N, C-alpha and C positions, 0 to 999 in steps of 0.2 A: 617805946624807945624814943628818947629825945633826938632832936635834929643833930645836936652836937655829938651824941653818942654814935648815931648812924654814920656821921662823917668820919669819926675816929675808926670805926670798924671798917669803913670803906678804904681808908688810907692804909690800915694794917693789911687788909686783904690784897690791895694793889702791891704793896711792898713785898709781901710773901710771894705773889705771883711773879714779880720781877726777879726775885732771888731764885725761885724755884725753876725759872726758865733758863738759868745759867748753870753750868757745871760748878760744883762746890770748889773745884780746884781754882776757879777764877777769883776766889776770895783770898788767894795767896799769891804774892808777887814779890819780886826783889831778889837780892838786896840792891838798893840804889845807894852807892857810896859817894858822898858829896863832901868837898872840902869845907872846913869851917873857916872862912876867910877872916872872920873877926879875931880869931885866936891863933891863926897859922904863924904869924910873925913872932909870937911869944912862946911857941911850943918848946918845952924844956929839952926835948931830945933833938931839936933841930929839924924834925920832919914835919911835913904838912899834917895838921890835925884834921881828922876825918870822922864823919858819922855815917853809920849804915842805917838806912830806912827800910823797913819791912812792912808788907801788907799781910796781916795774920788774921784770919777769920773776918775779913773785910774791915779791919781796924788798923790804923797806922801805929807802928812801934819803931823805936830807934834804939841802937846800941852804939856804945863808944868802941872804937877800934883800938886794940892793944897789940903791939908787936906785929902789926900787919896781918893779924888773924881776925877772921870774922866768926862770931858765934851767933847763930840765929836764936831768937827768943823761944821760950817754951811754947808748945802748941802752935808751931808755925810750919807744920808740914815738913816737906823735904826740900825746902828752898836751898840753893847753893850756899856753901860756907867756904868761900875762896880764901886762899892765902895771897895777899897782895904783893906786888913786885914792881919796883921802879925800873928794874933792868929791862923788862919787856915793853916799856914805854920809850925806850931809846930808839932813835931812827937808825935802822940797820942798812947795810949796803943793798943796792938793788940789782947787782949782777954777781953771779957765782959760776965757778967752773969746777970740774972734777967731782961732781956729785954723782954717786953711783945709783942711789935709790930715791925715786921721787914718786909721790902720790898726789893726785890733784882731783878736786871736785868743785862743785859750784851750786849756787842758788838753793841754799837750804831753806830759806824763808821760814824760820821758826819751827821746822819739822825735826825736833830734837830726837824723838824716838827712832825715826828712820835713819838719822845720822849715826846714832850710837850703834844700832844694829849693823849697819853697813861697815863701819870702822872695826867693830868687833869681829865680824865674819871674815874680814880681810886682814886681820891680825895687825892693824895699825894701832889699836889700843887693846889693853887686856880686859879681863872680866870686871875689873874695878874701874874701868874707864880711864886708865892711866896710859901715857905714851908707851908704845911698845915697838916703835919704828927705828930705834937706835939712832944712828947718825944720818938717817934719811931726812929728806926735805918734804914737807907737806905744803901744798899750795891750795888755798881756797880763793877762787876768783870772784868773790863778792856776793852780795845779796843774802846776808844773814837776816836782815830786817824784813818786816812787813808780812802780811798775809797770814802766817801761822800764829799759833797761840803759845809757843814756847820760845820766844825770841830771847828772853833773858837767860833761860837755861842754856840755850845754844851759845850765847855770848860768853857767859861765865865758864862754860866747858872749854871753849876755844882759848879763852884767857889762860886757864890752868894748863892746857895742852901746850900753849906757847912757852910757858915757863918750864915745863917738863922737857920739852924738845931741846931747848937750849942747854939744860942741865945734862942731857944725854949726848951732847955733841951734834945734835941735829938742828933743824930750823923749821918753824912754822911761818908761812907767809900768808897773812890775811890781807887780801887786796880789796880796795874799795870798789863797790859796784854802784850802779845808779840808784839803788834803793838806800844804801848808806848815805849817799849824797842828798837824796830827797829828804829823808828823815832829819838829818843833821841840819838841813837848810830850811826846815819847817814845813815841808810838803808832806802832810800826814794822811793823805787820801787812803793809803793801804794799811794803816796801822790797825791791828786786830782790836776788837772791842774789849778784850780782856784788860787792856792797858788803860782804859778809860778810868778805872777805879783808882789806880795810882796817881794819875793826873789830877783827879778830883781831890783825893785826900792830901796830896802834897802841894796842891795849888800850883802845879807846873804843867806846861804843855809837854807832850811826849818828847819833842826835840830838846827841851830844857832838861829832861831827865838824863840826857846824854851830852850835856853841855861841857864846856871847857873846864868847869869846876867839878867834874865828876871823874871817877876812876875809869869807867868804861869809855867815857868821852875822850879822855887824855890818851888812853891806849889806842883807840881807833884813829885819832888824829896823828899818831906817829907812824901809821902804816902807809905803804906805797899803793899806787894804783897799777903799776906795771913792774914786773920783775923779769929778769933774764937768767935762766939756769941752764948751763951748758949751751946747747944749740936750740933751745926752746924759749920763746917769748910768751909770757902769760899776762892776760888782762881780762876784764869782764866782758866787754863787747867785741872789740876788734880794732885793728889799725887800718885806717882808710888811706887811700892815696893822697888825700889832702894833707895828711901828716908830712909826707915827703916834700910836698910843695912848701911847707912851712919850715922845713929843716930842723925840726925839734929833736932833742935828745931825750932819752929816758929820764935822766936826772933832772933836766929842766921841767919836764911835765910833772914828775912826782913832786917836785918842790912847789910848783904852782897849785897842784891839787891840795897839798897839805896846808899851804898858806891861805887858801880860799874856801876850803870846805866849811860849810856852815853859813856862808853868806847867802842872803836871799837871792832867789832866781832873778828878780828884777835887776839887781846889781850886777850879777854875772853876765846877764844878757847885754849890758851896756858896754862891756869890754869885749872887743872883737876876738881876741885870742882865748879868753876865758869862756866865751860863748861856744867856741869850737870845742874846747877841751871837755866842758861839762855837758854838752848837748850835741844833737845832730850826728855828725860824723866823728865825734870824739870817741875815745877808747872805752867809755862805759856805756854808750848807747848804740854804737855802730852795729848793723846787722848785714852788711854788704856781702859777706862771704856766702850767704845762703840765698842770694838772688840770682836769677838766671843770667843776668847780664854781666855778672862778675866773672872774669877770666883768669886762667892760670898765669897768663903773661903778666897781668896786673899784680897778682899775688907774688910772683917771683921777684918783681921789683921791690916790693915791700920787704920780703925776706932778705934780699941782698942789702938793703939799706941798713938793717939791724944786724947783719952777718949771722943769721940764724937759718935753720932748715925747717922749723916748725913754729906755728902759732897756735896756742891753746886758749880757747875762749869759753865763756858761759853765756848767759843772757838770752840766747835763742834756744827754746826748749826742744828737746829731742826725746825719743823713747829710750835711747841708750847712748853711751859714749860712742861718738861717730867720727870716723876719719874721712876727710874730703881731700880731693886733689892728691891722692896717694899719700894721705896722712900729713900733708903739708899744713893743713888746718885740722885741728882736733877740737870737736865740740863736746864739752863735758857737762852742759846743763842737761842732766838725765831725768828731769822732772821730779826731783825729790820734793819739790814744792807741793805736789799733789798728796803727799802724806802716805803713800802706799809702798813705794820701793825706790831704789835708785842704784846708780853705778858710780864707779870712780875710775880714773886713769892711773895706770901703774907704768912707770918707766924703770926698768932694771937693766943696767949695763946696755943702755940704748935700745932695748927691746920694749915695744909698746904693747900693752894688753889692757883689756877691760876687766875690772874687778866687779863681779856680779853680786847681786843682793844675797844670793844663797851661799856665798863664800867661794864659788868657783871663779876661774879666770879663763878668758879667751883672747887669743891674739887679735890685735886690732888690724 
């Protein structure tokens, strides 16, 4: 056997070994819906022209979007085929009252299968994964990105649920967590290796795949970081006493987050207010409620500032949905990120309960 033939055989063997070491499902990814900036100004229907990119059998394919509908190419597995919507990319109010039914969860981190099972068991979605919560409100307090291997499946599912909830008279509130901020800002330390292939084939970094010229990127950039529903405040990490010293409002903070998400960490750190909001004691990173030196007196001042009776947070992992300080703080990061099970918080007529993975419920 010649030296060149030996080299060829060696390369083929190495390639096969690399492919064989990864699940076949990792050869499928998408869709990534990106604006065609070159033709958007001349689109005959007045809408932004877009192309969907798909990874099928480890090869890049593209389809033109017609009437906001996506159709995946043949032999492309079961990748999502979303119906696009401009309505869910509009900035919605960040405060609501008179909401009877609320469900909240957090920190999915790409664990699509756990998310679907949990929501089905608790009758938030039906057996076809469609919204079944009527005029109720669903709050997801951030961290859909990173760690897990089904981030895009999670994002497109929530995108569709957002659309369906509004159509049913309900609402889905997807709040920005620290991992959304990290990925959109180019901090890719926790991105799952499954997404290396899309970055390679599309010649884009993972954050660019969710840039301002993408459908998911635009949708995410319309979302709040904090919402208030009835007498409960929701965010990813928590509100620290430093917030009170600064005299910030929910609306001010949400605007600053939307206007600056995606900026590099080095730039955010140079601005004293943005450094607070995006890091340290800001609402997407704060963990103070779970420390021994945090007191109920300090908490009561925070609650009084926002005129609420409860604060609901994710970010700090628990084994279950947990109430602290007589349920004044409710921790809803139930470790879905581990990929085994999880819980959600249910509020029905001001009664709080844990929605368990087996479909049962227990009072909080």
